[in-house]
Structures are given as C-alpha cells and as structure tokens.
MDTraj code that builds the backbone (N, CA, C; nanometers):
import mdtraj as md
import numpy as np

residues = "MET THR LYS ALA ILE ARG ILE GLU ASN ALA ASP THR GLY ASN TYR LYS VAL ARG VAL ARG THR PHE ASP LYS GLY VAL ASP GLY ALA PRO ASP VAL LEU ALA ASN THR GLN ILE LEU GLY HIS PRO THR ALA MET THR ASP GLY GLY THR CYS LEU THR SER THR ARG TYR VAL ILE VAL ASP GLU VAL PRO ALA ASP THR PRO".split()
xyz = np.array([
    [1.4751, -0.1168, 2.3999],
    [1.4019, 0.0063, 2.4169],
    [1.2721, -0.0022, 2.3364],
    [1.1640, 0.0473, 2.3904],
    [1.0353, 0.0488, 2.3228],
    [1.0168, 0.1805, 2.2492],
    [0.9770, 0.1705, 2.1232],
    [0.9506, 0.2887, 2.0412],
    [0.8026, 0.2895, 2.0047],
    [0.7286, 0.3859, 2.0540],
    [0.5893, 0.4032, 2.0142],
    [0.5881, 0.4593, 1.8728],
    [0.5031, 0.4040, 1.7872],
    [0.4935, 0.4521, 1.6504],
    [0.3481, 0.4792, 1.6152],
    [0.3298, 0.5638, 1.5150],
    [0.1953, 0.6008, 1.4700],
    [0.1960, 0.5862, 1.3189],
    [0.0979, 0.5121, 1.2667],
    [0.0846, 0.4926, 1.1228],
    [-0.0527, 0.5450, 1.0836],
    [-0.0573, 0.6227, 0.9758],
    [-0.1832, 0.6847, 0.9311],
    [-0.2145, 0.6415, 0.7892],
    [-0.3425, 0.6165, 0.7637],
    [-0.3900, 0.5970, 0.6276],
    [-0.4098, 0.7368, 0.5698],
    [-0.3180, 0.7799, 0.4870],
    [-0.3211, 0.9172, 0.4351],
    [-0.3645, 0.9225, 0.2896],
    [-0.4409, 0.8218, 0.2451],
    [-0.4818, 0.8140, 0.1057],
    [-0.6335, 0.8098, 0.0964],
    [-0.6888, 0.8643, -0.0095],
    [-0.8345, 0.8646, -0.0276],
    [-0.8817, 0.7551, -0.1223],
    [-0.7955, 0.6592, -0.1547],
    [-0.8315, 0.5504, -0.2462],
    [-0.9297, 0.4528, -0.1845],
    [-0.9693, 0.3536, -0.2632],
    [-1.0668, 0.2541, -0.2188],
    [-1.0071, 0.1457, -0.1295],
    [-0.8769, 0.1360, -0.1250],
    [-0.8140, 0.0310, -0.0454],
    [-0.7891, 0.0772, 0.0975],
    [-0.7832, -0.0209, 0.1889],
    [-0.7555, 0.0058, 0.3293],
    [-0.6098, -0.0269, 0.3584],
    [-0.5620, 0.0137, 0.4755],
    [-0.4277, -0.0179, 0.5202],
    [-0.4386, -0.1168, 0.6368],
    [-0.3596, -0.2249, 0.6288],
    [-0.3565, -0.3232, 0.7378],
    [-0.2211, -0.3122, 0.8072],
    [-0.2251, -0.3041, 0.9389],
    [-0.1029, -0.2971, 1.0191],
    [-0.1026, -0.4192, 1.1108],
    [-0.0061, -0.5084, 1.0883],
    [0.0057, -0.6297, 1.1704],
    [0.1300, -0.6193, 1.2571],
    [0.1130, -0.6471, 1.3862],
    [0.2229, -0.6429, 1.4818],
    [0.2589, -0.7863, 1.5195],
    [0.3879, -0.8188, 1.5082],
    [0.4362, -0.9533, 1.5378],
    [0.5389, -0.9509, 1.6500],
    [0.5372, -1.0566, 1.7322],
    [0.6420, -1.0806, 1.8307],
    [0.7308, -1.1912, 1.7753],
    [0.8624, -1.1692, 1.7784],
    [0.9566, -1.2688, 1.7281],
    [0.9527, -1.3928, 1.8154],
    [0.9588, -1.5093, 1.7493],
    [0.9609, -1.6358, 1.8219],
    [1.0909, -1.6547, 1.8975],
    [1.0852, -1.7326, 2.0030],
    [1.2017, -1.7589, 2.0862],
    [1.2539, -1.8994, 2.0556],
    [1.3850, -1.9144, 2.0483],
    [1.4503, -2.0441, 2.0272],
    [1.3973, -2.1168, 1.9041],
    [1.3831, -2.0445, 1.7935],
    [1.3419, -2.1052, 1.6679],
    [1.1921, -2.1204, 1.6494],
    [1.1141, -2.0790, 1.7469],
    [0.9685, -2.0863, 1.7345],
    [0.9232, -1.9830, 1.6315],
    [0.8100, -2.0091, 1.5651],
    [0.7615, -1.9114, 1.4676],
    [0.7213, -1.7795, 1.5339],
    [0.7262, -1.6730, 1.4560],
    [0.6800, -1.5427, 1.5048],
    [0.5301, -1.5490, 1.5294],
    [0.4838, -1.4698, 1.6248],
    [0.3433, -1.4734, 1.6669],
    [0.2770, -1.3409, 1.6332],
    [0.1610, -1.3480, 1.5670],
    [0.0822, -1.2290, 1.5380],
    [0.0201, -1.1793, 1.6677],
    [0.0572, -1.0586, 1.7098],
    [0.0087, -1.0024, 1.8359],
    [-0.1142, -0.9142, 1.8178],
    [-0.1238, -0.8466, 1.7004],
    [-0.2337, -0.7523, 1.6809],
    [-0.2486, -0.7211, 1.5324],
    [-0.3725, -0.7004, 1.4895],
    [-0.4003, -0.6537, 1.3533],
    [-0.4942, -0.5348, 1.3631],
    [-0.4602, -0.4293, 1.2910],
    [-0.5461, -0.3112, 1.2844],
    [-0.5736, -0.2803, 1.1378],
    [-0.6984, -0.2502, 1.1073],
    [-0.7372, -0.2074, 0.9734],
    [-0.7656, -0.0577, 0.9791],
    [-0.6938, 0.0181, 0.8966],
    [-0.7154, 0.1624, 0.8879],
    [-0.8016, 0.1854, 0.7652],
    [-0.9330, 0.2012, 0.7880],
    [-1.0306, 0.1944, 0.6812],
    [-1.0644, 0.3238, 0.6107],
    [-1.0138, 0.4343, 0.6575],
    [-1.0499, 0.5612, 0.5939],
    [-0.9346, 0.6596, 0.6087],
    [-0.9316, 0.7636, 0.5273],
    [-0.8256, 0.8644, 0.5406],
    [-0.8246, 0.9237, 0.6811],
    [-0.7097, 0.9474, 0.7323],
    [-0.6790, 0.9996, 0.8658],
    [-0.6925, 0.8947, 0.9765],
    [-0.7353, 0.7713, 0.9442],
    [-0.7377, 0.6657, 1.0459],
    [-0.5947, 0.6368, 1.0885],
    [-0.5745, 0.6192, 1.2194],
    [-0.4400, 0.5967, 1.2720],
    [-0.4376, 0.4751, 1.3635],
    [-0.3184, 0.4182, 1.3777],
    [-0.3024, 0.3071, 1.4707],
    [-0.3256, 0.3555, 1.6134],
    [-0.3597, 0.2621, 1.6998],
    [-0.3847, 0.2997, 1.8385],
    [-0.2542, 0.3205, 1.9141],
    [-0.2637, 0.3690, 2.0346],
    [-0.1469, 0.4029, 2.1145],
    [-0.0626, 0.2837, 2.1555],
    [-0.1137, 0.1622, 2.1384],
    [-0.0387, 0.0433, 2.1760],
    [0.0548, -0.0075, 2.0682],
    [0.0594, 0.0583, 1.9541],
    [0.1469, 0.0140, 1.8463],
    [0.2890, 0.0575, 1.8764],
    [0.3784, -0.0414, 1.8927],
    [0.5165, -0.0085, 1.9281],
    [0.6135, -0.1101, 1.8700],
    [0.7394, -0.0710, 1.8650],
    [0.8487, -0.1567, 1.8217],
    [0.9407, -0.1806, 1.9399],
    [0.9951, -0.3012, 1.9470],
    [1.0980, -0.3339, 2.0450],
    [1.2015, -0.4213, 1.9738],
    [1.2994, -0.4693, 2.0472],
    [1.3986, -0.5574, 1.9862],
    [1.3374, -0.6916, 1.9474],
    [1.2190, -0.7224, 1.9994],
    [1.1532, -0.8496, 1.9674],
    [1.0153, -0.8306, 1.9037],
    [0.9832, -0.7101, 1.8613],
    [0.8518, -0.6819, 1.8012],
    [0.8715, -0.5999, 1.6750],
    [0.7922, -0.6311, 1.5721],
    [0.7992, -0.5579, 1.4460],
    [0.6600, -0.5464, 1.3861],
    [0.6435, -0.4582, 1.2884],
    [0.5144, -0.4400, 1.2209],
    [0.5318, -0.4598, 1.0707],
    [0.4238, -0.5042, 1.0091],
    [0.4144, -0.5133, 0.8636],
    [0.2936, -0.4308, 0.8229],
    [0.3138, -0.3402, 0.7286],
    [0.2067, -0.2529, 0.6799],
    [0.1826, -0.2895, 0.5341],
    [0.0563, -0.3183, 0.5009],
    [0.0237, -0.3476, 0.3622],
    [-0.1153, -0.2968, 0.3280],
    [-0.1444, -0.3016, 0.1991],
    [-0.2728, -0.2545, 0.1478],
    [-0.3653, -0.3744, 0.1302],
    [-0.4926, -0.3568, 0.1667],
    [-0.5916, -0.4630, 0.1506],
    [-0.7158, -0.4057, 0.0829],
    [-0.7968, -0.4907, 0.0170],
    [-0.9160, -0.4419, -0.0521],
    [-1.0141, -0.3719, 0.0416],
    [-1.0939, -0.2867, -0.0155],
    [-1.1903, -0.2075, 0.0614],
    [-1.2912, -0.2935, 0.1367],
    [-1.3206, -0.4146, 0.0875],
    [-1.4210, -0.4986, 0.1544],
    [-1.3609, -0.5824, 0.2672],
    [-1.2351, -0.5602, 0.3029],
    [-1.1732, -0.6303, 0.4156],
    [-1.2341, -0.5780, 0.5453],
    [-1.2842, -0.6710, 0.6287],
    [-1.3454, -0.6252, 0.7544],
    [-1.2458, -0.5736, 0.8555],
])
top = md.Topology()
chain = top.add_chain()
for i, resn in enumerate(residues, 1):
    res = top.add_residue(resn, chain, resSeq=i)
    for name in ("N", "CA", "C"):
        top.add_atom(name, md.element.get_by_symbol(name[0]), res)
traj = md.Trajectory(xyz[None], top)
C-alpha cells in the first residue's frame, strides 16, 4: 500500500532539512536514492510525490544552511 506523507521544516534555525527517498534494492542490490528535497525555510514542505511503500523509505536529517 502507498502512503503519501508530508514533512515540514517547522523550525526558524539556520539549518535546513533534507528529505531523501530511497527504493530498496532487489536481490541484494544496494538501495537506490530516488529523490532528494531540501526544505530551506520555515513552512517549506515536501512535494506531493513523497510517499512510503513496502519498498520505499525516507531519511530526514538536518544540513547546514549553505547546502544547495
């Protein structure tokens, strides 16, 4: 089942939020980075294509303000 998700940068600090979407590898293959989004300002949100499935996951982390 596909689950649409929404992630928001809800902080006013100097750091940005990075949201990376990965597809799990098949038959022992490495996982593949499918998409990266940088949420650069407060209230910035992921786009409508951000979703989870049984073979897709996201990693959310903080990155420096000068990250493009």
